[in-house]
PyMOL Python script that loads the backbone (N, CA, C, O; Angstrom):
from pymol import cmd

cmd.read_pdbstr("""\
ATOM      1  N   MET A   1     -53.145 163.989 128.174  1.00  0.00           N
ATOM      2  CA  MET A   1     -52.529 163.853 126.677  1.00  0.00           C
ATOM      3  C   MET A   1     -53.622 163.108 125.650  1.00  0.00           C
ATOM      4  O   MET A   1     -54.165 162.015 125.807  1.00  0.00           O
ATOM      5  N   VAL A   2     -53.743 163.918 124.712  1.00  0.00           N
ATOM      6  CA  VAL A   2     -54.785 163.165 123.289  1.00  0.00           C
ATOM      7  C   VAL A   2     -54.029 162.205 122.749  1.00  0.00           C
ATOM      8  O   VAL A   2     -52.868 162.299 122.352  1.00  0.00           O
ATOM      9  N   LYS A   3     -54.874 161.096 122.752  1.00  0.00           N
ATOM     10  CA  LYS A   3     -54.296 159.976 121.934  1.00  0.00           C
ATOM     11  C   LYS A   3     -54.808 160.006 120.426  1.00  0.00           C
ATOM     12  O   LYS A   3     -55.952 160.177 120.005  1.00  0.00           O
ATOM     13  N   ALA A   4     -53.675 159.798 119.774  1.00  0.00           N
ATOM     14  CA  ALA A   4     -53.866 159.725 118.292  1.00  0.00           C
ATOM     15  C   ALA A   4     -54.719 158.385 117.660  1.00  0.00           C
ATOM     16  O   ALA A   4     -54.506 157.190 117.866  1.00  0.00           O
ATOM     17  N   ILE A   5     -55.678 158.979 116.881  1.00  0.00           N
ATOM     18  CA  ILE A   5     -56.685 157.410 116.278  1.00  0.00           C
ATOM     19  C   ILE A   5     -56.274 157.474 114.943  1.00  0.00           C
ATOM     20  O   ILE A   5     -56.523 158.419 114.195  1.00  0.00           O
ATOM     21  N   TYR A   6     -55.482 156.207 114.564  1.00  0.00           N
ATOM     22  CA  TYR A   6     -55.460 155.890 113.468  1.00  0.00           C
ATOM     23  C   TYR A   6     -56.209 154.700 112.981  1.00  0.00           C
ATOM     24  O   TYR A   6     -56.820 153.892 113.681  1.00  0.00           O
ATOM     25  N   HIS A   7     -56.061 154.699 111.493  1.00  0.00           N
ATOM     26  CA  HIS A   7     -57.311 153.515 111.051  1.00  0.00           C
ATOM     27  C   HIS A   7     -56.801 152.189 111.307  1.00  0.00           C
ATOM     28  O   HIS A   7     -55.593 151.982 111.191  1.00  0.00           O
ATOM     29  N   PRO A   8     -57.357 151.548 111.541  1.00  0.00           N
ATOM     30  CA  PRO A   8     -57.435 150.156 111.964  1.00  0.00           C
ATOM     31  C   PRO A   8     -56.459 149.229 111.158  1.00  0.00           C
ATOM     32  O   PRO A   8     -55.665 148.406 111.615  1.00  0.00           O
ATOM     33  N   ASN A   9     -56.733 149.594 109.715  1.00  0.00           N
ATOM     34  CA  ASN A   9     -55.660 148.752 108.698  1.00  0.00           C
ATOM     35  C   ASN A   9     -54.284 149.495 108.565  1.00  0.00           C
ATOM     36  O   ASN A   9     -53.337 149.105 107.881  1.00  0.00           O
ATOM     37  N   ALA A  10     -54.336 150.732 109.402  1.00  0.00           N
ATOM     38  CA  ALA A  10     -52.587 151.300 109.148  1.00  0.00           C
ATOM     39  C   ALA A  10     -51.484 150.556 109.930  1.00  0.00           C
ATOM     40  O   ALA A  10     -50.283 150.677 109.688  1.00  0.00           O
ATOM     41  N   TYR A  11     -52.174 149.535 111.187  1.00  0.00           N
ATOM     42  CA  TYR A  11     -51.232 148.963 111.429  1.00  0.00           C
ATOM     43  C   TYR A  11     -50.450 147.606 110.493  1.00  0.00           C
ATOM     44  O   TYR A  11     -51.159 146.680 110.100  1.00  0.00           O
ATOM     45  N   LEU A  12     -49.179 147.623 110.253  1.00  0.00           N
ATOM     46  CA  LEU A  12     -48.802 146.399 109.480  1.00  0.00           C
ATOM     47  C   LEU A  12     -48.159 145.673 110.037  1.00  0.00           C
ATOM     48  O   LEU A  12     -47.373 146.081 110.892  1.00  0.00           O
ATOM     49  N   SER A  13     -48.307 144.089 109.674  1.00  0.00           N
ATOM     50  CA  SER A  13     -47.619 143.254 110.638  1.00  0.00           C
ATOM     51  C   SER A  13     -46.141 142.974 110.333  1.00  0.00           C
ATOM     52  O   SER A  13     -45.309 142.454 111.077  1.00  0.00           O
ATOM     53  N   ASN A  14     -45.994 143.417 109.115  1.00  0.00           N
ATOM     54  CA  ASN A  14     -44.408 143.164 108.622  1.00  0.00           C
ATOM     55  C   ASN A  14     -43.514 144.446 108.846  1.00  0.00           C
ATOM     56  O   ASN A  14     -42.334 144.364 108.505  1.00  0.00           O
ATOM     57  N   ILE A  15     -43.926 145.484 109.327  1.00  0.00           N
ATOM     58  CA  ILE A  15     -42.866 146.333 109.381  1.00  0.00           C
ATOM     59  C   ILE A  15     -42.976 146.833 110.805  1.00  0.00           C
ATOM     60  O   ILE A  15     -43.803 146.390 111.601  1.00  0.00           O
ATOM     61  N   LYS A  16     -42.005 147.879 111.112  1.00  0.00           N
ATOM     62  CA  LYS A  16     -41.889 148.736 112.567  1.00  0.00           C
ATOM     63  C   LYS A  16     -43.063 149.970 111.809  1.00  0.00           C
ATOM     64  O   LYS A  16     -42.933 150.648 110.790  1.00  0.00           O
ATOM     65  N   ASN A  17     -44.210 149.879 112.821  1.00  0.00           N
ATOM     66  CA  ASN A  17     -45.275 151.143 112.396  1.00  0.00           C
ATOM     67  C   ASN A  17     -44.984 152.353 113.394  1.00  0.00           C
ATOM     68  O   ASN A  17     -45.538 152.520 114.481  1.00  0.00           O
ATOM     69  N   VAL A  18     -44.111 153.080 112.879  1.00  0.00           N
ATOM     70  CA  VAL A  18     -44.097 154.611 113.554  1.00  0.00           C
ATOM     71  C   VAL A  18     -44.965 155.463 113.237  1.00  0.00           C
ATOM     72  O   VAL A  18     -45.784 155.198 112.357  1.00  0.00           O
ATOM     73  N   LYS A  19     -44.966 156.663 113.890  1.00  0.00           N
ATOM     74  CA  LYS A  19     -46.053 157.189 113.832  1.00  0.00           C
ATOM     75  C   LYS A  19     -46.089 157.944 112.341  1.00  0.00           C
ATOM     76  O   LYS A  19     -47.082 157.864 111.617  1.00  0.00           O
ATOM     77  N   ARG A  20     -45.458 158.333 112.145  1.00  0.00           N
ATOM     78  CA  ARG A  20     -45.287 159.363 110.805  1.00  0.00           C
ATOM     79  C   ARG A  20     -45.965 157.998 109.724  1.00  0.00           C
ATOM     80  O   ARG A  20     -46.960 158.249 109.043  1.00  0.00           O
ATOM     81  N   GLY A  21     -45.470 156.929 109.681  1.00  0.00           N
ATOM     82  CA  GLY A  21     -46.057 156.025 108.875  1.00  0.00           C
ATOM     83  C   GLY A  21     -47.459 155.841 108.946  1.00  0.00           C
ATOM     84  O   GLY A  21     -48.195 155.905 107.961  1.00  0.00           O
ATOM     85  N   LEU A  22     -47.969 155.533 110.511  1.00  0.00           N
ATOM     86  CA  LEU A  22     -49.467 155.431 111.152  1.00  0.00           C
ATOM     87  C   LEU A  22     -50.396 156.480 110.554  1.00  0.00           C
ATOM     88  O   LEU A  22     -51.551 156.276 110.179  1.00  0.00           O
ATOM     89  N   VAL A  23     -49.752 157.591 110.519  1.00  0.00           N
ATOM     90  CA  VAL A  23     -50.441 158.900 110.326  1.00  0.00           C
ATOM     91  C   VAL A  23     -50.532 158.920 108.467  1.00  0.00           C
ATOM     92  O   VAL A  23     -51.633 159.100 107.947  1.00  0.00           O
ATOM     93  N   ALA A  24     -49.385 158.735 107.667  1.00  0.00           N
ATOM     94  CA  ALA A  24     -49.775 158.438 106.259  1.00  0.00           C
ATOM     95  C   ALA A  24     -50.706 157.720 105.922  1.00  0.00           C
ATOM     96  O   ALA A  24     -51.682 158.100 105.275  1.00  0.00           O
ATOM     97  N   ARG A  25     -50.433 156.223 106.461  1.00  0.00           N
ATOM     98  CA  ARG A  25     -51.471 155.281 106.042  1.00  0.00           C
ATOM     99  C   ARG A  25     -53.048 155.458 106.365  1.00  0.00           C
ATOM    100  O   ARG A  25     -53.979 155.064 105.664  1.00  0.00           O
ATOM    101  N   THR A  26     -53.131 156.252 107.786  1.00  0.00           N
ATOM    102  CA  THR A  26     -54.391 156.366 107.917  1.00  0.00           C
ATOM    103  C   THR A  26     -55.090 157.533 106.979  1.00  0.00           C
ATOM    104  O   THR A  26     -56.310 157.447 106.839  1.00  0.00           O
ATOM    105  N   LYS A  27     -54.464 158.509 106.393  1.00  0.00           N
ATOM    106  CA  LYS A  27     -55.089 159.414 105.521  1.00  0.00           C
ATOM    107  C   LYS A  27     -55.276 158.648 104.094  1.00  0.00           C
ATOM    108  O   LYS A  27     -56.196 158.678 103.276  1.00  0.00           O
ATOM    109  N   ILE A  28     -54.275 158.083 104.118  1.00  0.00           N
ATOM    110  CA  ILE A  28     -54.518 157.028 102.415  1.00  0.00           C
ATOM    111  C   ILE A  28     -55.773 156.418 102.769  1.00  0.00           C
ATOM    112  O   ILE A  28     -56.772 156.737 102.124  1.00  0.00           O
ATOM    113  N   LEU A  29     -55.855 155.604 103.683  1.00  0.00           N
ATOM    114  CA  LEU A  29     -57.163 154.949 103.891  1.00  0.00           C
ATOM    115  C   LEU A  29     -58.383 155.317 103.723  1.00  0.00           C
ATOM    116  O   LEU A  29     -59.268 155.021 102.920  1.00  0.00           O
ATOM    117  N   ASN A  30     -58.241 156.406 105.107  1.00  0.00           N
ATOM    118  CA  ASN A  30     -59.769 157.437 104.751  1.00  0.00           C
ATOM    119  C   ASN A  30     -59.685 157.966 103.303  1.00  0.00           C
ATOM    120  O   ASN A  30     -60.630 157.717 102.556  1.00  0.00           O
ATOM    121  N   THR A  31     -58.814 158.554 102.923  1.00  0.00           N
ATOM    122  CA  THR A  31     -59.302 158.281 101.199  1.00  0.00           C
ATOM    123  C   THR A  31     -59.720 157.530 100.092  1.00  0.00           C
ATOM    124  O   THR A  31     -60.441 157.782  99.126  1.00  0.00           O
ATOM    125  N   LEU A  32     -59.203 156.719 100.400  1.00  0.00           N
ATOM    126  CA  LEU A  32     -59.696 155.132  99.728  1.00  0.00           C
ATOM    127  C   LEU A  32     -60.722 154.615 100.210  1.00  0.00           C
ATOM    128  O   LEU A  32     -61.239 153.638  99.666  1.00  0.00           O
ATOM    129  N   GLU A  33     -61.201 155.148 101.287  1.00  0.00           N
ATOM    130  CA  GLU A  33     -62.651 154.991 101.987  1.00  0.00           C
ATOM    131  C   GLU A  33     -63.732 155.318 100.851  1.00  0.00           C
ATOM    132  O   GLU A  33     -64.602 154.572 100.400  1.00  0.00           O
ATOM    133  N   LYS A  34     -63.413 156.725 100.494  1.00  0.00           N
ATOM    134  CA  LYS A  34     -64.219 157.420  99.767  1.00  0.00           C
ATOM    135  C   LYS A  34     -64.126 157.294  98.505  1.00  0.00           C
ATOM    136  O   LYS A  34     -65.197 157.440  97.916  1.00  0.00           O
ATOM    137  N   THR A  35     -63.050 157.029  97.745  1.00  0.00           N
ATOM    138  CA  THR A  35     -63.048 156.945  96.573  1.00  0.00           C
ATOM    139  C   THR A  35     -61.897 156.112  96.142  1.00  0.00           C
ATOM    140  O   THR A  35     -61.306 155.505  97.035  1.00  0.00           O
ATOM    141  N   HIS A  36     -61.460 155.975  94.847  1.00  0.00           N
ATOM    142  CA  HIS A  36     -60.431 155.240  94.378  1.00  0.00           C
ATOM    143  C   HIS A  36     -59.461 156.086  93.415  1.00  0.00           C
ATOM    144  O   HIS A  36     -60.101 156.977  92.857  1.00  0.00           O
ATOM    145  N   GLY A  37     -58.465 156.072  93.153  1.00  0.00           N
ATOM    146  CA  GLY A  37     -57.838 156.454  92.080  1.00  0.00           C
ATOM    147  C   GLY A  37     -56.420 155.852  92.217  1.00  0.00           C
ATOM    148  O   GLY A  37     -56.102 154.932  92.969  1.00  0.00           O
ATOM    149  N   ASP A  38     -55.393 156.723  91.114  1.00  0.00           N
ATOM    150  CA  ASP A  38     -53.921 156.504  91.169  1.00  0.00           C
ATOM    151  C   ASP A  38     -53.304 157.266  92.009  1.00  0.00           C
ATOM    152  O   ASP A  38     -54.001 158.244  92.278  1.00  0.00           O
ATOM    153  N   ALA A  39     -52.394 157.259  92.499  1.00  0.00           N
ATOM    154  CA  ALA A  39     -51.404 157.638  93.653  1.00  0.00           C
ATOM    155  C   ALA A  39     -51.156 158.708  93.587  1.00  0.00           C
ATOM    156  O   ALA A  39     -51.111 159.190  94.719  1.00  0.00           O
ATOM    157  N   ARG A  40     -50.864 159.718  92.495  1.00  0.00           N
ATOM    158  CA  ARG A  40     -51.312 161.206  92.420  1.00  0.00           C
ATOM    159  C   ARG A  40     -52.170 161.776  93.130  1.00  0.00           C
ATOM    160  O   ARG A  40     -52.004 162.603  94.027  1.00  0.00           O
ATOM    161  N   THR A  41     -53.393 161.187  92.596  1.00  0.00           N
ATOM    162  CA  THR A  41     -54.660 161.747  93.312  1.00  0.00           C
ATOM    163  C   THR A  41     -54.898 161.047  94.649  1.00  0.00           C
ATOM    164  O   THR A  41     -55.842 161.468  95.316  1.00  0.00           O
ATOM    165  N   ILE A  42     -54.524 160.527  94.899  1.00  0.00           N
ATOM    166  CA  ILE A  42     -54.510 159.935  96.335  1.00  0.00           C
ATOM    167  C   ILE A  42     -53.864 160.596  97.345  1.00  0.00           C
ATOM    168  O   ILE A  42     -54.294 160.932  98.449  1.00  0.00           O
ATOM    169  N   GLY A  43     -52.589 160.774  96.757  1.00  0.00           N
ATOM    170  CA  GLY A  43     -51.482 161.470  97.745  1.00  0.00           C
ATOM    171  C   GLY A  43     -52.034 163.190  97.729  1.00  0.00           C
ATOM    172  O   GLY A  43     -51.830 163.915  98.702  1.00  0.00           O
ATOM    173  N   ARG A  44     -52.704 163.650  96.550  1.00  0.00           N
ATOM    174  CA  ARG A  44     -53.283 164.934  96.659  1.00  0.00           C
ATOM    175  C   ARG A  44     -54.251 165.001  97.572  1.00  0.00           C
ATOM    176  O   ARG A  44     -54.068 165.914  98.377  1.00  0.00           O
ATOM    177  N   GLU A  45     -55.491 164.189  97.790  1.00  0.00           N
ATOM    178  CA  GLU A  45     -56.388 164.181  98.776  1.00  0.00           C
ATOM    179  C   GLU A  45     -56.064 163.979 100.159  1.00  0.00           C
ATOM    180  O   GLU A  45     -56.688 164.460 101.105  1.00  0.00           O
ATOM    181  N   ALA A  46     -54.902 163.130 100.234  1.00  0.00           N
ATOM    182  CA  ALA A  46     -54.594 163.017 101.659  1.00  0.00           C
ATOM    183  C   ALA A  46     -53.388 163.625 102.057  1.00  0.00           C
ATOM    184  O   ALA A  46     -52.839 163.285 103.105  1.00  0.00           O
ATOM    185  N   GLU A  47     -52.846 164.640 101.191  1.00  0.00           N
ATOM    186  CA  GLU A  47     -52.165 166.020 101.364  1.00  0.00           C
ATOM    187  C   GLU A  47     -50.776 165.032 101.704  1.00  0.00           C
ATOM    188  O   GLU A  47     -50.383 164.966 102.868  1.00  0.00           O
ATOM    189  N   LEU A  48     -50.252 164.471 100.890  1.00  0.00           N
ATOM    190  CA  LEU A  48     -48.952 163.737 101.006  1.00  0.00           C
ATOM    191  C   LEU A  48     -48.395 163.756  99.596  1.00  0.00           C
ATOM    192  O   LEU A  48     -49.083 163.646  98.581  1.00  0.00           O
ATOM    193  N   PRO A  49     -47.147 163.898  99.633  1.00  0.00           N
ATOM    194  CA  PRO A  49     -46.385 163.796  98.534  1.00  0.00           C
ATOM    195  C   PRO A  49     -46.385 162.640  97.513  1.00  0.00           C
ATOM    196  O   PRO A  49     -46.604 161.521  97.975  1.00  0.00           O
ATOM    197  N   TYR A  50     -46.207 162.739  96.411  1.00  0.00           N
ATOM    198  CA  TYR A  50     -46.401 161.418  95.471  1.00  0.00           C
ATOM    199  C   TYR A  50     -45.701 160.155  95.793  1.00  0.00           C
ATOM    200  O   TYR A  50     -46.236 159.047  95.794  1.00  0.00           O
ATOM    201  N   GLY A  51     -44.136 160.474  96.139  1.00  0.00           N
ATOM    202  CA  GLY A  51     -43.879 159.439  96.778  1.00  0.00           C
ATOM    203  C   GLY A  51     -43.779 158.680  97.883  1.00  0.00           C
ATOM    204  O   GLY A  51     -43.325 157.535  97.890  1.00  0.00           O
ATOM    205  N   VAL A  52     -44.263 159.386  99.004  1.00  0.00           N
ATOM    206  CA  VAL A  52     -45.071 158.916 100.244  1.00  0.00           C
ATOM    207  C   VAL A  52     -46.241 158.196  99.804  1.00  0.00           C
ATOM    208  O   VAL A  52     -46.422 157.146 100.421  1.00  0.00           O
ATOM    209  N   ALA A  53     -46.978 158.433  99.023  1.00  0.00           N
ATOM    210  CA  ALA A  53     -48.171 157.847  99.086  1.00  0.00           C
ATOM    211  C   ALA A  53     -47.992 156.569  98.250  1.00  0.00           C
ATOM    212  O   ALA A  53     -48.539 155.529  98.619  1.00  0.00           O
ATOM    213  N   MET A  54     -47.138 156.621  96.980  1.00  0.00           N
ATOM    214  CA  MET A  54     -46.913 155.288  96.348  1.00  0.00           C
ATOM    215  C   MET A  54     -45.743 154.393  97.173  1.00  0.00           C
ATOM    216  O   MET A  54     -45.480 153.297  96.678  1.00  0.00           O
ATOM    217  N   HIS A  55     -45.106 154.745  98.258  1.00  0.00           N
ATOM    218  CA  HIS A  55     -44.565 153.871  99.053  1.00  0.00           C
ATOM    219  C   HIS A  55     -45.827 153.214 100.040  1.00  0.00           C
ATOM    220  O   HIS A  55     -46.095 152.015 100.115  1.00  0.00           O
ATOM    221  N   HIS A  56     -46.375 154.094 100.616  1.00  0.00           N
ATOM    222  CA  HIS A  56     -47.476 153.357 101.570  1.00  0.00           C
ATOM    223  C   HIS A  56     -48.441 152.663 100.922  1.00  0.00           C
ATOM    224  O   HIS A  56     -48.844 151.600 101.394  1.00  0.00           O
ATOM    225  N   LEU A  57     -48.973 153.207  99.676  1.00  0.00           N
ATOM    226  CA  LEU A  57     -49.763 152.004  98.900  1.00  0.00           C
ATOM    227  C   LEU A  57     -49.203 150.474  98.513  1.00  0.00           C
ATOM    228  O   LEU A  57     -49.807 149.402  98.479  1.00  0.00           O
ATOM    229  N   LYS A  58     -47.968 150.766  98.268  1.00  0.00           N
ATOM    230  CA  LYS A  58     -47.095 149.682  98.101  1.00  0.00           C
ATOM    231  C   LYS A  58     -47.038 148.426  99.249  1.00  0.00           C
ATOM    232  O   LYS A  58     -47.150 147.211  99.090  1.00  0.00           O
ATOM    233  N   LEU A  59     -46.803 149.288 100.541  1.00  0.00           N
ATOM    234  CA  LEU A  59     -46.907 148.709 101.816  1.00  0.00           C
ATOM    235  C   LEU A  59     -48.507 148.001 101.857  1.00  0.00           C
ATOM    236  O   LEU A  59     -48.759 146.798 101.926  1.00  0.00           O
ATOM    237  N   LEU A  60     -49.255 148.878 101.808  1.00  0.00           N
ATOM    238  CA  LEU A  60     -50.752 148.204 102.053  1.00  0.00           C
ATOM    239  C   LEU A  60     -50.875 147.127 101.224  1.00  0.00           C
ATOM    240  O   LEU A  60     -51.202 146.012 101.630  1.00  0.00           O
ATOM    241  N   GLY A  61     -50.591 147.438  99.892  1.00  0.00           N
ATOM    242  CA  GLY A  61     -50.849 146.034  99.113  1.00  0.00           C
ATOM    243  C   GLY A  61     -50.239 144.762  99.702  1.00  0.00           C
ATOM    244  O   GLY A  61     -50.791 143.734 100.092  1.00  0.00           O
ATOM    245  N   LYS A  62     -48.714 145.175  99.652  1.00  0.00           N
ATOM    246  CA  LYS A  62     -48.404 143.454 100.305  1.00  0.00           C
ATOM    247  C   LYS A  62     -49.048 142.830 101.345  1.00  0.00           C
ATOM    248  O   LYS A  62     -49.128 141.612 101.505  1.00  0.00           O
ATOM    249  N   GLU A  63     -49.416 143.521 101.911  1.00  0.00           N
ATOM    250  CA  GLU A  63     -50.559 143.257 103.330  1.00  0.00           C
ATOM    251  C   GLU A  63     -51.921 142.782 102.747  1.00  0.00           C
ATOM    252  O   GLU A  63     -52.562 142.015 103.465  1.00  0.00           O
ATOM    253  N   GLY A  64     -52.450 143.130 101.550  1.00  0.00           N
ATOM    254  CA  GLY A  64     -53.646 142.836 101.048  1.00  0.00           C
ATOM    255  C   GLY A  64     -54.647 143.527 101.072  1.00  0.00           C
ATOM    256  O   GLY A  64     -55.743 143.152 100.656  1.00  0.00           O
ATOM    257  N   ILE A  65     -54.334 144.956 101.708  1.00  0.00           N
ATOM    258  CA  ILE A  65     -55.216 145.957 102.261  1.00  0.00           C
ATOM    259  C   ILE A  65     -55.815 146.315 101.128  1.00  0.00           C
ATOM    260  O   ILE A  65     -57.024 146.081 101.130  1.00  0.00           O
ATOM    261  N   VAL A  66     -55.221 146.997  99.773  1.00  0.00           N
ATOM    262  CA  VAL A  66     -55.208 147.559  98.836  1.00  0.00           C
ATOM    263  C   VAL A  66     -54.536 146.839  97.791  1.00  0.00           C
ATOM    264  O   VAL A  66     -53.527 146.154  97.954  1.00  0.00           O
ATOM    265  N   ASN A  67     -55.174 147.036  96.658  1.00  0.00           N
ATOM    266  CA  ASN A  67     -54.866 146.441  95.506  1.00  0.00           C
ATOM    267  C   ASN A  67     -55.315 147.401  94.400  1.00  0.00           C
ATOM    268  O   ASN A  67     -56.213 148.225  94.571  1.00  0.00           O
ATOM    269  N   ARG A  68     -54.561 147.227  93.126  1.00  0.00           N
ATOM    270  CA  ARG A  68     -54.750 147.878  91.863  1.00  0.00           C
ATOM    271  C   ARG A  68     -56.161 147.261  91.389  1.00  0.00           C
ATOM    272  O   ARG A  68     -56.203 146.075  91.061  1.00  0.00           O
ATOM    273  N   LYS A  69     -57.259 148.026  91.355  1.00  0.00           N
ATOM    274  CA  LYS A  69     -58.541 147.930  90.747  1.00  0.00           C
ATOM    275  C   LYS A  69     -58.608 147.521  89.338  1.00  0.00           C
ATOM    276  O   LYS A  69     -58.092 148.202  88.452  1.00  0.00           O
ATOM    277  N   ASP A  70     -59.366 146.191  89.065  1.00  0.00           N
ATOM    278  CA  ASP A  70     -59.741 145.666  87.662  1.00  0.00           C
ATOM    279  C   ASP A  70     -58.306 145.638  86.934  1.00  0.00           C
ATOM    280  O   ASP A  70     -58.186 146.015  85.768  1.00  0.00           O
ATOM    281  N   ASN A  71     -57.271 145.187  87.667  1.00  0.00           N
ATOM    282  CA  ASN A  71     -56.259 145.357  86.363  1.00  0.00           C
ATOM    283  C   ASN A  71     -55.403 146.444  85.739  1.00  0.00           C
ATOM    284  O   ASN A  71     -54.386 146.450  85.046  1.00  0.00           O
ATOM    285  N   ARG A  72     -56.236 147.393  86.274  1.00  0.00           N
ATOM    286  CA  ARG A  72     -55.588 148.867  85.737  1.00  0.00           C
ATOM    287  C   ARG A  72     -54.537 148.884  86.494  1.00  0.00           C
ATOM    288  O   ARG A  72     -54.597 148.563  87.680  1.00  0.00           O
ATOM    289  N   PRO A  73     -53.234 149.332  85.796  1.00  0.00           N
ATOM    290  CA  PRO A  73     -52.246 149.666  86.717  1.00  0.00           C
ATOM    291  C   PRO A  73     -52.069 150.609  87.355  1.00  0.00           C
ATOM    292  O   PRO A  73     -51.203 150.754  88.218  1.00  0.00           O
ATOM    293  N   GLY A  74     -52.908 151.404  86.993  1.00  0.00           N
ATOM    294  CA  GLY A  74     -52.576 152.758  88.166  1.00  0.00           C
ATOM    295  C   GLY A  74     -53.506 153.076  89.604  1.00  0.00           C
ATOM    296  O   GLY A  74     -53.350 153.742  90.627  1.00  0.00           O
ATOM    297  N   ILE A  75     -54.338 152.368  89.145  1.00  0.00           N
ATOM    298  CA  ILE A  75     -55.671 152.714  90.250  1.00  0.00           C
ATOM    299  C   ILE A  75     -55.860 152.018  91.172  1.00  0.00           C
ATOM    300  O   ILE A  75     -56.155 150.867  90.851  1.00  0.00           O
ATOM    301  N   TRP A  76     -55.807 152.269  92.501  1.00  0.00           N
ATOM    302  CA  TRP A  76     -55.640 151.452  93.848  1.00  0.00           C
ATOM    303  C   TRP A  76     -57.181 151.649  94.334  1.00  0.00           C
ATOM    304  O   TRP A  76     -57.915 152.619  94.142  1.00  0.00           O
ATOM    305  N   ALA A  77     -57.429 150.519  94.974  1.00  0.00           N
ATOM    306  CA  ALA A  77     -58.919 150.587  95.798  1.00  0.00           C
ATOM    307  C   ALA A  77     -58.594 149.471  97.059  1.00  0.00           C
ATOM    308  O   ALA A  77     -57.710 148.620  97.163  1.00  0.00           O
ATOM    309  N   MET A  78     -59.538 149.804  97.822  1.00  0.00           N
ATOM    310  CA  MET A  78     -59.056 148.935  99.072  1.00  0.00           C
ATOM    311  C   MET A  78     -59.874 147.737  98.853  1.00  0.00           C
ATOM    312  O   MET A  78     -60.954 147.885  98.282  1.00  0.00           O
ATOM    313  N   THR A  79     -59.496 146.547  99.240  1.00  0.00           N
ATOM    314  CA  THR A  79     -59.973 145.318  99.436  1.00  0.00           C
ATOM    315  C   THR A  79     -61.136 144.442  99.707  1.00  0.00           C
ATOM    316  O   THR A  79     -61.767 143.618  99.045  1.00  0.00           O
ATOM    317  N   GLY A  80     -61.213 145.033 101.235  1.00  0.00           N
ATOM    318  CA  GLY A  80     -61.816 144.642 102.016  1.00  0.00           C
ATOM    319  C   GLY A  80     -61.442 143.648 103.189  1.00  0.00           C
ATOM    320  O   GLY A  80     -62.274 143.314 104.032  1.00  0.00           O
ATOM    321  N   PHE A  81     -60.329 143.264 103.188  1.00  0.00           N
ATOM    322  CA  PHE A  81     -59.616 142.770 104.040  1.00  0.00           C
ATOM    323  C   PHE A  81     -58.734 143.242 104.945  1.00  0.00           C
ATOM    324  O   PHE A  81     -57.716 143.703 104.428  1.00  0.00           O
ATOM    325  N   GLY A  82     -58.781 143.283 106.116  1.00  0.00           N
ATOM    326  CA  GLY A  82     -58.508 143.744 107.470  1.00  0.00           C
ATOM    327  C   GLY A  82     -59.407 144.036 108.253  1.00  0.00           C
ATOM    328  O   GLY A  82     -60.580 143.831 107.942  1.00  0.00           O
ATOM    329  N   GLN A  83     -59.113 144.497 109.264  1.00  0.00           N
ATOM    330  CA  GLN A  83     -59.768 144.741 110.309  1.00  0.00           C
ATOM    331  C   GLN A  83     -61.023 146.077 110.094  1.00  0.00           C
ATOM    332  O   GLN A  83     -60.819 147.058 109.379  1.00  0.00           O
ATOM    333  N   LYS A  84     -61.913 145.912 110.640  1.00  0.00           N
ATOM    334  CA  LYS A  84     -63.062 146.980 110.281  1.00  0.00           C
ATOM    335  C   LYS A  84     -63.068 148.006 111.450  1.00  0.00           C
ATOM    336  O   LYS A  84     -62.715 147.829 112.616  1.00  0.00           O
ATOM    337  N   ARG A  85     -63.619 149.263 110.775  1.00  0.00           N
ATOM    338  CA  ARG A  85     -63.896 150.017 111.940  1.00  0.00           C
ATOM    339  C   ARG A  85     -64.852 149.741 112.606  1.00  0.00           C
ATOM    340  O   ARG A  85     -65.820 149.213 112.059  1.00  0.00           O
ATOM    341  N   LEU A  86     -64.856 150.057 114.175  1.00  0.00           N
ATOM    342  CA  LEU A  86     -65.893 149.931 114.905  1.00  0.00           C
ATOM    343  C   LEU A  86     -67.000 151.076 114.860  1.00  0.00           C
ATOM    344  O   LEU A  86     -66.569 152.226 114.942  1.00  0.00           O
ATOM    345  N   VAL A  87     -68.139 150.927 114.759  1.00  0.00           N
ATOM    346  CA  VAL A  87     -69.108 151.721 114.311  1.00  0.00           C
ATOM    347  C   VAL A  87     -70.033 151.254 115.897  1.00  0.00           C
ATOM    348  O   VAL A  87     -70.289 150.154 116.388  1.00  0.00           O
ATOM    349  N   ASN A  88     -70.404 152.955 116.427  1.00  0.00           N
ATOM    350  CA  ASN A  88     -71.234 153.148 117.201  1.00  0.00           C
ATOM    351  C   ASN A  88     -72.902 153.081 116.579  1.00  0.00           C
ATOM    352  O   ASN A  88     -73.458 153.906 115.854  1.00  0.00           O
ATOM    353  N   LEU A  89     -73.352 152.027 117.042  1.00  0.00           N
ATOM    354  CA  LEU A  89     -74.874 151.701 116.749  1.00  0.00           C
ATOM    355  C   LEU A  89     -75.782 152.156 117.966  1.00  0.00           C
ATOM    356  O   LEU A  89     -76.656 151.381 118.355  1.00  0.00           O
ATOM    357  N   HIS A  90     -75.634 153.211 118.495  1.00  0.00           N
ATOM    358  CA  HIS A  90     -76.521 153.764 119.327  1.00  0.00           C
ATOM    359  C   HIS A  90     -77.170 155.026 118.707  1.00  0.00           C
ATOM    360  O   HIS A  90     -78.013 155.661 119.340  1.00  0.00           O
TER     361      HIS A  90
END
""", "prot")
cmd.dss("prot")
cmd.show_as("cartoon", "prot")
cmd.util.cbc("prot")
cmd.orient("prot")
């Protein structure tokens, strides 16, 4: 059985972490590691509907993992807060 690999910051402390939410947040966080943007763009890049992307961005925002960039209301970016990915240094 293959174990799914989720982004370390996809696990949130204040909600029940179900598989669909972990998958959606992993896609969003992987997208935000490459670029920042509005919820519609992030959703498109992560292959998620706008409503799903916005819902999870708000959840991630409450945990302090993402925020709105430079006081621009529609642009989301990662804060650098939370767990970091472990990188193989070999």
